[in-house]
Short mmCIF file of the C-alpha atoms (twelve columns), coordinates in Angstrom:
data_MODEL
# 
_entry.id   MODEL 
# 
loop_
_atom_site.group_PDB 
_atom_site.id 
_atom_site.type_symbol 
_atom_site.label_atom_id 
_atom_site.label_alt_id 
_atom_site.label_comp_id 
_atom_site.label_asym_id 
_atom_site.label_seq_id 
_atom_site.Cartn_x 
_atom_site.Cartn_y 
_atom_site.Cartn_z 
_atom_site.pdbx_PDB_model_num 
ATOM 1   C CA . UNK A 1   130.296 107.935 68.594  1 
ATOM 2   C CA . UNK A 2   133.460 107.544 71.034  1 
ATOM 3   C CA . UNK A 3   132.788 104.127 72.511  1 
ATOM 4   C CA . UNK A 4   130.697 103.811 76.024  1 
ATOM 5   C CA . UNK A 5   132.690 102.528 78.762  1 
ATOM 6   C CA . UNK A 6   129.590 101.023 80.374  1 
ATOM 7   C CA . UNK A 7   129.334 98.771  76.775  1 
ATOM 8   C CA . UNK A 8   131.130 95.797  78.434  1 
ATOM 9   C CA . UNK A 9   127.936 95.972  81.307  1 
ATOM 10  C CA . UNK A 10  125.731 95.761  79.069  1 
ATOM 11  C CA . UNK A 11  126.836 92.908  76.889  1 
ATOM 12  C CA . UNK A 12  127.575 91.033  80.961  1 
ATOM 13  C CA . UNK A 13  124.153 91.389  81.556  1 
ATOM 14  C CA . UNK A 14  123.307 90.339  78.222  1 
ATOM 15  C CA . UNK A 15  121.962 93.343  77.405  1 
ATOM 16  C CA . UNK A 16  124.427 94.064  73.739  1 
ATOM 17  C CA . UNK A 17  122.128 94.569  71.307  1 
ATOM 18  C CA . UNK A 18  118.277 96.304  70.850  1 
ATOM 19  C CA . UNK A 19  116.665 93.283  70.130  1 
ATOM 20  C CA . UNK A 20  118.117 91.379  73.032  1 
ATOM 21  C CA . UNK A 21  117.443 93.963  75.361  1 
ATOM 22  C CA . UNK A 22  113.470 93.767  74.493  1 
ATOM 23  C CA . UNK A 23  113.547 89.718  74.163  1 
ATOM 24  C CA . UNK A 24  115.519 90.735  78.000  1 
ATOM 25  C CA . UNK A 25  113.078 93.001  79.397  1 
ATOM 26  C CA . UNK A 26  110.435 90.828  77.983  1 
ATOM 27  C CA . UNK A 27  111.668 87.811  79.773  1 
ATOM 28  C CA . UNK A 28  112.533 89.496  83.020  1 
ATOM 29  C CA . UNK A 29  108.514 90.835  83.066  1 
ATOM 30  C CA . UNK A 30  107.754 86.716  82.768  1 
ATOM 31  C CA . UNK A 31  109.750 86.230  85.577  1 
ATOM 32  C CA . UNK A 32  108.455 88.463  88.020  1 
ATOM 33  C CA . UNK A 33  105.250 87.490  87.291  1 
ATOM 34  C CA . UNK A 34  105.224 83.723  87.215  1 
ATOM 35  C CA . UNK A 35  107.563 84.691  90.538  1 
ATOM 36  C CA . UNK A 36  104.824 86.423  92.500  1 
ATOM 37  C CA . UNK A 37  102.460 83.867  91.767  1 
ATOM 38  C CA . UNK A 38  104.267 80.432  92.173  1 
ATOM 39  C CA . UNK A 39  105.116 82.317  95.315  1 
ATOM 40  C CA . UNK A 40  101.905 83.216  96.466  1 
ATOM 41  C CA . UNK A 41  100.260 80.215  95.861  1 
ATOM 42  C CA . UNK A 42  103.297 78.516  97.885  1 
ATOM 43  C CA . UNK A 43  104.477 80.850  100.108 1 
ATOM 44  C CA . UNK A 44  108.046 79.905  100.392 1 
ATOM 45  C CA . UNK A 45  109.591 82.940  101.064 1 
ATOM 46  C CA . UNK A 46  109.512 86.170  103.712 1 
ATOM 47  C CA . UNK A 47  107.968 89.115  102.000 1 
ATOM 48  C CA . UNK A 48  111.199 91.329  102.383 1 
ATOM 49  C CA . UNK A 49  112.388 88.575  99.628  1 
ATOM 50  C CA . UNK A 50  109.149 88.649  98.218  1 
ATOM 51  C CA . UNK A 51  109.197 92.537  97.502  1 
ATOM 52  C CA . UNK A 52  113.279 92.079  96.771  1 
ATOM 53  C CA . UNK A 53  112.951 90.009  93.824  1 
ATOM 54  C CA . UNK A 54  110.923 92.446  91.770  1 
ATOM 55  C CA . UNK A 55  112.634 95.454  92.968  1 
ATOM 56  C CA . UNK A 56  115.862 93.906  91.654  1 
ATOM 57  C CA . UNK A 57  113.802 92.744  87.797  1 
ATOM 58  C CA . UNK A 58  112.447 96.683  88.471  1 
ATOM 59  C CA . UNK A 59  116.582 98.258  88.233  1 
ATOM 60  C CA . UNK A 60  117.371 95.552  85.647  1 
ATOM 61  C CA . UNK A 61  114.769 97.071  82.948  1 
ATOM 62  C CA . UNK A 62  115.498 100.374 83.634  1 
ATOM 63  C CA . UNK A 63  118.850 99.694  82.996  1 
ATOM 64  C CA . UNK A 64  117.540 97.488  79.759  1 
ATOM 65  C CA . UNK A 65  115.303 100.533 78.427  1 
ATOM 66  C CA . UNK A 66  118.687 102.220 78.869  1 
ATOM 67  C CA . UNK A 67  120.442 100.066 77.048  1 
ATOM 68  C CA . UNK A 68  117.952 99.942  74.435  1 
ATOM 69  C CA . UNK A 69  118.084 103.364 73.812  1 
ATOM 70  C CA . UNK A 70  121.980 103.503 73.569  1 
ATOM 71  C CA . UNK A 71  122.104 100.502 70.682  1 
ATOM 72  C CA . UNK A 72  118.969 102.235 68.878  1 
ATOM 73  C CA . UNK A 73  120.513 105.596 68.810  1 
ATOM 74  C CA . UNK A 74  123.511 103.628 67.829  1 
ATOM 75  C CA . UNK A 75  122.624 102.165 65.273  1 
ATOM 76  C CA . UNK A 76  120.499 105.141 64.313  1 
ATOM 77  C CA . UNK A 77  124.019 107.024 63.913  1 
ATOM 78  C CA . UNK A 78  126.317 104.411 62.166  1 
ATOM 79  C CA . UNK A 79  124.035 102.102 60.059  1 
ATOM 80  C CA . UNK A 80  121.352 105.087 59.067  1 
ATOM 81  C CA . UNK A 81  118.246 102.651 60.539  1 
ATOM 82  C CA . UNK A 82  114.533 104.328 60.527  1 
ATOM 83  C CA . UNK A 83  113.890 106.284 64.025  1 
ATOM 84  C CA . UNK A 84  110.787 104.488 64.143  1 
ATOM 85  C CA . UNK A 85  112.065 101.801 65.556  1 
ATOM 86  C CA . UNK A 86  113.962 103.034 68.104  1 
ATOM 87  C CA . UNK A 87  110.553 104.677 69.327  1 
ATOM 88  C CA . UNK A 88  108.424 101.922 68.793  1 
ATOM 89  C CA . UNK A 89  111.009 99.614  71.301  1 
ATOM 90  C CA . UNK A 90  111.172 102.266 73.979  1 
ATOM 91  C CA . UNK A 91  107.103 102.479 73.928  1 
ATOM 92  C CA . UNK A 92  107.247 99.131  75.006  1 
ATOM 93  C CA . UNK A 93  110.319 98.983  77.362  1 
ATOM 94  C CA . UNK A 94  108.337 101.718 78.926  1 
ATOM 95  C CA . UNK A 95  105.207 99.770  79.019  1 
ATOM 96  C CA . UNK A 96  106.903 97.029  80.312  1 
ATOM 97  C CA . UNK A 97  108.545 99.229  82.974  1 
ATOM 98  C CA . UNK A 98  105.651 100.256 84.150  1 
ATOM 99  C CA . UNK A 99  104.034 96.327  84.404  1 
ATOM 100 C CA . UNK A 100 106.850 95.876  86.456  1 
ATOM 101 C CA . UNK A 101 106.275 98.960  88.789  1 
ATOM 102 C CA . UNK A 102 102.258 97.901  88.877  1 
ATOM 103 C CA . UNK A 103 103.688 94.734  89.747  1 
ATOM 104 C CA . UNK A 104 105.289 95.786  93.052  1 
ATOM 105 C CA . UNK A 105 102.660 98.327  93.886  1 
ATOM 106 C CA . UNK A 106 100.125 95.851  94.063  1 
ATOM 107 C CA . UNK A 107 102.542 93.433  95.727  1 
ATOM 108 C CA . UNK A 108 103.244 96.228  98.609  1 
ATOM 109 C CA . UNK A 109 99.408  97.157  98.769  1 
ATOM 110 C CA . UNK A 110 98.268  93.502  99.360  1 
ATOM 111 C CA . UNK A 111 101.390 92.946  102.094 1 
ATOM 112 C CA . UNK A 112 98.766  95.832  104.281 1 
# 
């Protein structure tokens, strides 16, 4: 399999393996929930900043999902890892992506 040119970027973002990609998805979702809860209680930043942070974390989650799929398929092809682990990871990643989107949607609906 030829080397993917975005591999350096994925490693720079902390998405250099399947385990790390899932871990970063969980961390980004946890930070998103913590940020929304903290800011809701203290009302520290304006609405535009409050929406920008979850949007950036949502984009990061998409990148982490793509990285997980890339590293998972690469592991299956090169090391004969089972496809089941990739599928379980993709399901977890899509669930966390959905939760990030739901939190962003709830935030937008609260402001209206």
